ROTOR-366811 format. One record per residue (C-alpha): residue in one letter; x, y, z; residue number from 0. Coordinates in pm, 1 decimal, padded with zeros to 6 digits. Layout:
# ROTOR-366811
PT A X Y Z NUM;
...
# end
This chain:
# ROTOR-366811
PT M -11418.8 06091.0 12854.0 0;
PT N -11708.1 05945.1 12682.1 1;
PT R -12058.9 06088.2 12865.7 2;
PT S -12270.1 05805.2 12999.4 3;
PT A -12654.3 05777.7 13001.5 4;
PT G -12877.8 05788.9 13310.5 5;
PT T -13193.6 05866.3 13464.6 6;
PT L -13405.9 06067.2 13738.8 7;
PT L -13680.3 05891.8 13831.7 8;
PT I -13966.5 06144.1 14001.3 9;
PT L -14035.5 05920.0 14345.9 10;
PT G -14269.7 06185.5 14470.2 11;
PT S -14408.9 06476.6 14310.4 12;
PT G -14618.9 06606.8 14576.1 13;
PT T -14578.6 06869.3 14871.4 14;
PT S -14587.7 06786.2 15268.7 15;
PT T -14960.8 06647.3 15272.4 16;
PT G -14909.5 06461.5 14975.4 17;
PT V -15220.4 06458.0 14696.5 18;
PT P -15477.9 06358.9 14795.4 19;
PT M -15453.8 06529.2 15117.2 20;
PT I -15610.9 06381.8 15427.5 21;
PT G -15980.3 06506.4 15462.0 22;
PT C -15973.7 06722.3 15128.8 23;
PT R -16277.3 06697.5 14888.2 24;
PT C -16133.5 06947.1 14618.5 25;
PT P -16171.3 06832.9 14248.5 26;
PT V -15767.5 06756.2 14239.8 27;
PT C -15793.8 06520.3 14542.9 28;
PT C -16102.7 06345.3 14431.9 29;
PT S -15930.0 06327.4 14061.1 30;
PT D -15901.6 06018.5 13889.8 31;
PT E -15630.1 06140.6 13676.2 32;
PT P -15304.7 05907.8 13806.5 33;
PT R -15086.9 06234.8 13762.1 34;
PT N -15272.3 06403.6 14045.2 35;
PT Q -15164.8 06118.5 14277.9 36;
PT R -14855.5 06305.0 14426.1 37;
PT S -14666.5 06130.7 14704.9 38;
PT R -14417.1 06312.0 14901.8 39;
PT C -14105.4 06455.1 14728.1 40;
PT S -13800.6 06260.2 14625.2 41;
PT A -13609.5 06095.5 14358.9 42;
PT L -13397.9 05832.1 14218.0 43;
PT I -13081.9 05883.4 14037.4 44;
PT R -12985.7 05604.1 13822.6 45;
PT A -12640.1 05638.2 13683.1 46;
PT G -12366.9 05373.5 13585.5 47;
PT E -12427.4 05083.3 13858.0 48;
PT K -12576.2 05328.9 14138.6 49;
PT Q -12877.9 05433.6 14247.5 50;
PT I -12899.9 05735.8 14460.1 51;
PT L -13167.7 05833.9 14647.8 52;
PT I -13245.6 06219.5 14710.7 53;
PT D -13416.1 06261.1 15037.8 54;
PT S -13597.0 05977.9 15224.1 55;
PT A -13937.9 06089.1 15194.2 56;
PT T -14238.0 06021.4 15439.3 57;
PT D -14347.9 05783.3 15157.0 58;
PT L -14055.0 05603.6 15086.7 59;
PT R -14201.6 05251.6 15145.3 60;
PT F -14502.0 05293.5 14912.4 61;
PT Q -14251.2 05462.3 14654.5 62;
PT A -13998.5 05178.7 14690.4 63;
PT L -14300.7 04910.6 14649.4 64;
PT R -14457.7 05113.4 14350.2 65;
PT E -14111.8 05121.6 14151.6 66;
PT G -13962.0 04769.6 14241.0 67;
PT L -13669.2 04921.8 14408.0 68;
PT K -13420.4 04689.7 14559.6 69;
PT Q -13118.1 04879.1 14559.7 70;
PT I -13002.9 05203.6 14705.6 71;
PT D -12637.2 05297.7 14753.0 72;
PT A -12676.6 05649.3 14890.6 73;
PT V -12862.6 05915.5 14999.8 74;
PT L -12828.0 06294.8 14942.3 75;
PT Y -13042.2 06530.2 15169.6 76;
PT T -13145.8 06865.7 15042.3 77;
PT H -13266.9 06943.6 15409.1 78;
PT T -13465.8 06797.6 15719.8 79;
PT H -13790.2 06905.3 15713.8 80;
PT A -14005.7 06583.0 15816.1 81;
PT D -14168.2 06523.7 15431.8 82;
PT H -13803.5 06490.8 15326.3 83;
PT V -13646.4 06307.7 15617.6 84;
PT H -13925.2 06053.8 15800.6 85;
PT G -13898.5 05738.4 15557.1 86;
PT I -13524.6 05723.0 15707.3 87;
PT D -13612.5 05410.3 15891.9 88;
PT D -13712.3 05253.3 15576.3 89;
PT L -13382.8 05281.3 15446.7 90;
PT R -13323.9 04901.1 15671.5 91;
PT S -13486.4 04691.1 15437.4 92;
PT F -13191.8 04804.0 15160.6 93;
PT N -12942.4 04710.6 15413.2 94;
PT L -13074.9 04361.8 15465.8 95;
PT R -13046.5 04320.4 15081.7 96;
PT N -12690.2 04446.0 15049.7 97;
PT Q -12540.1 04427.3 15446.6 98;
PT Q -12381.0 04724.0 15397.4 99;
PT S -12401.4 05064.5 15582.2 100;
PT L -12563.0 05373.8 15356.3 101;
PT P -12380.1 05676.8 15336.8 102;
PT L -12613.6 05956.0 15392.5 103;
PT Y -12488.3 06290.2 15246.3 104;
PT G -12587.3 06615.7 15348.0 105;
PT S -12489.4 06980.0 15438.6 106;
PT P -12330.2 07040.2 15815.9 107;
PT E -12679.6 07157.4 15934.2 108;
PT S -12854.8 06868.2 15789.0 109;
PT V -12598.4 06595.3 15936.7 110;
PT A -12616.8 06806.2 16278.5 111;
PT T -12997.2 06773.0 16273.8 112;
PT L -13037.9 06392.1 16153.4 113;
PT Q -12777.1 06310.5 16449.0 114;
PT R -13003.7 06496.9 16692.3 115;
PT S -13305.7 06395.9 16528.3 116;
PT F -13259.5 06023.8 16550.8 117;
PT P -13028.1 05898.5 16806.7 118;
PT Y -13164.8 05577.8 16797.8 119;
PT I -12948.4 05528.5 16451.1 120;
PT F -12661.1 05738.7 16518.5 121;
PT T -12574.6 05703.1 16865.1 122;
PT P -12333.1 05430.5 16904.6 123;
PT G -12374.5 05120.0 17076.1 124;
PT D -12575.9 04826.6 17018.8 125;
PT K -12947.8 04878.7 17160.1 126;
PT G -13099.9 04594.7 17046.8 127;
PT G -13390.7 04549.4 16772.2 128;
PT F -13296.9 04618.0 16401.2 129;
PT R -13204.8 04977.2 16332.0 130;
PT P -13089.3 05091.1 15993.2 131;
PT R -12702.2 05108.3 15942.7 132;
PT L -12635.9 05440.6 15826.0 133;
PT H -12339.3 05673.7 15813.0 134;
PT L -12346.9 06024.0 15751.8 135;
PT E -12103.7 06251.0 15516.9 136;
PT T -12067.6 06618.2 15563.0 137;
PT I -12074.8 06768.5 15216.5 138;
PT T -11828.3 07049.6 15169.7 139;
PT G -11818.5 07048.6 14776.0 140;
PT P -11843.7 06852.9 14494.7 141;
PT F -11785.3 06492.4 14542.2 142;
PT S -11889.2 06170.4 14372.5 143;
PT V -12061.9 05847.6 14455.7 144;
PT G -11911.2 05570.7 14276.7 145;
PT T -11832.3 05721.2 13929.1 146;
PT V -12128.7 05945.2 13948.1 147;
PT P -12013.2 06323.9 13992.4 148;
PT I -12254.2 06540.2 14223.1 149;
PT I -12231.6 06898.9 14226.2 150;
PT P -12428.3 07042.1 14571.3 151;
PT L -12641.6 07367.1 14469.9 152;
PT P -12714.1 07630.6 14768.8 153;
PT I -13080.9 07734.2 14735.2 154;
PT V -13299.9 07906.4 14931.5 155;
PT H -13623.4 07799.6 15131.9 156;
PT G -13757.3 08075.0 15325.9 157;
PT D -13516.8 08169.3 15567.1 158;
PT D -13311.7 07869.6 15516.5 159;
PT L -13014.8 07794.4 15297.9 160;
PT I -13038.4 07422.7 15172.1 161;
PT L -12891.4 07222.7 14902.1 162;
PT G -13006.7 07106.0 14567.9 163;
PT Y -12782.1 06898.9 14345.4 164;
PT R -12646.7 06874.9 13955.5 165;
PT I -12596.0 06554.1 13833.2 166;
PT G -12431.4 06601.7 13484.2 167;
PT D -12664.5 06799.8 13251.0 168;
PT L -12962.4 06782.0 13482.8 169;
PT A -13035.0 06971.6 13827.4 170;
PT Y -13268.3 06897.2 14088.1 171;
PT L -13391.5 07171.3 14295.3 172;
PT T -13678.5 07119.7 14509.7 173;
PT D -13836.7 07350.3 14843.7 174;
PT C -13659.5 07697.7 14709.8 175;
PT N -13818.6 08014.4 14671.0 176;
PT R -13476.6 08193.5 14565.9 177;
PT I -13167.0 08072.0 14400.7 178;
PT P -12848.8 08258.5 14457.6 179;
PT P -12619.6 08413.0 14163.7 180;
PT A -12363.3 08164.0 14222.0 181;
PT T -12605.7 07861.4 14221.5 182;
PT Q -12799.4 08027.0 13892.7 183;
PT A -12427.9 08029.9 13717.4 184;
PT A -12336.2 07683.4 13826.4 185;
PT L -12642.5 07551.6 13581.2 186;
PT A -12501.5 07674.1 13293.8 187;
PT G -12504.3 07406.5 13047.0 188;
PT I -12774.3 07175.7 13232.4 189;
PT S -13035.2 07072.3 12966.2 190;
PT T -13340.9 06983.5 13219.4 191;
PT L -13401.9 07137.8 13564.6 192;
PT V -13676.5 06997.5 13795.7 193;
PT I -13786.6 07314.3 14039.4 194;
PT D -13997.7 07336.3 14295.2 195;
PT A -14327.7 07549.3 14206.8 196;
PT L -14611.3 07491.2 14478.9 197;
PT R -14887.9 07644.4 14376.7 198;
PT F -15017.3 07956.9 14202.7 199;
PT S -15078.5 08192.5 14507.5 200;
PT P -14764.5 08333.0 14627.5 201;
PT H -14623.7 08134.0 14969.9 202;
PT P -14339.8 08257.4 15164.9 203;
PT T -14072.0 07951.5 15145.7 204;
PT H -14167.0 07801.8 14779.1 205;
PT F -14184.8 07923.9 14440.3 206;
PT T -14502.9 07980.7 14285.0 207;
PT I -14569.6 07804.4 13936.1 208;
PT A -14512.6 08151.3 13760.0 209;
PT E -14192.4 08230.4 13947.6 210;
PT A -14038.7 07869.0 13876.6 211;
PT I -14105.0 07946.9 13492.2 212;
PT A -13972.4 08281.3 13528.9 213;
PT F -13661.8 08126.2 13662.6 214;
PT A -13628.7 07879.2 13389.2 215;
PT Q -13673.7 08098.1 13119.3 216;
PT G -13436.9 08356.4 13227.2 217;
PT C -13194.8 08063.7 13221.6 218;
PT G -13250.7 07956.8 12865.5 219;
PT I -13338.8 07582.1 12991.4 220;
PT E -13449.5 07342.0 12741.3 221;
PT R -13670.3 07135.5 12992.0 222;
PT T -13813.1 07223.0 13294.2 223;
PT I -14011.9 07016.0 13537.4 224;
PT L -14239.6 07181.9 13820.3 225;
PT T -14218.2 06935.7 14116.7 226;
PT H -14337.3 06989.5 14505.7 227;
PT L -14663.3 07046.0 14349.8 228;
PT S -15001.0 07100.0 14586.0 229;
PT H -15350.9 06993.6 14514.5 230;
PT D -15408.0 07346.7 14385.9 231;
PT V -15257.4 07217.7 14052.4 232;
PT D -15477.0 06984.6 13815.1 233;
PT A -15230.9 06817.2 13586.4 234;
PT R -15495.8 06748.7 13335.2 235;
PT Q -15671.7 07100.2 13333.3 236;
PT H -15332.2 07331.1 13400.7 237;
PT S -15099.9 07142.0 13161.8 238;
PT A -15230.9 07284.3 12821.9 239;
PT A -15130.8 07647.8 12956.2 240;
PT L -14796.2 07559.8 13042.8 241;
PT P -14531.4 07753.5 12803.2 242;
PT A -14340.5 07530.4 12569.2 243;
PT G -14054.6 07348.9 12750.5 244;
PT I -14264.8 07334.4 13094.9 245;
PT E -14416.9 07059.5 13228.6 246;
PT F -14575.4 06920.6 13569.7 247;
PT A -14386.6 06610.1 13731.8 248;
PT Y -14569.9 06301.9 13811.5 249;
PT D -14497.3 06018.5 14037.7 250;
PT G -14331.8 05753.5 13821.6 251;
PT Q -14160.0 06015.8 13573.7 252;
PT V -13816.1 05925.8 13418.6 253;
PT I -13618.8 06163.8 13284.8 254;
PT P -13307.8 06100.3 13126.2 255;
PT L -12955.0 06259.8 13194.7 256;
PT L -12614.1 06226.9 13060.1 257;
PT F -12319.4 06278.8 13303.0 258;
PT T -11920.0 06251.3 13282.0 259;
PT P -11777.1 05974.2 13479.2 260;
PT S -11543.9 06082.0 13775.8 261;
# end
């Protein structure tokens, strides 16, 4: 079967505080460099006729308005930390447009946490008002959204096992500080890796920039894009020091991908 072209849109490239960070007057937070304006980390897959959101970040409403988003067909959750989930209520705007319930895909742990954290959405019964129309789908292995094949990739975030995703020749691995061997093997053949690289100094639950670069280079990946960036990273100042094939993500960045329809 012939491969089809799609894209990954970086909706947000920032860490949990966003950049600028509230109350901070550091050079990056005060910068006029557009690439230093980072909303909370999330992305959008556009492939075939589907638009698939990765995480409903805290800044989802702002991101959707900025990018003119009118359609979401599914949401893939990496994990349930607040910065990746708390835009969930804004998904109801997409319900109004398409009059359909949106599927949310996540690990068994993520599904259980979403049910517990948002009972007004997931408890059956009419409670009045307009709540998001969403239904949960538990990931147990590779699956498809329409004709778009999705491969879940277990990764380690501190003490937690969470999910990244492979779509064709691109993998998206945010919020991680270790990649299990089986997941590294599953990256074989990708052309582009989007990966967590929080800052230059060590962190207990995130790769540093040097660690993310070392991992990507060890895999021989052609293009690596560092995301989930803190205000330690000045895109203007620090980009020049990155090795060939490595770059910083920025909000609004569009990355091509190729996939074989399922």
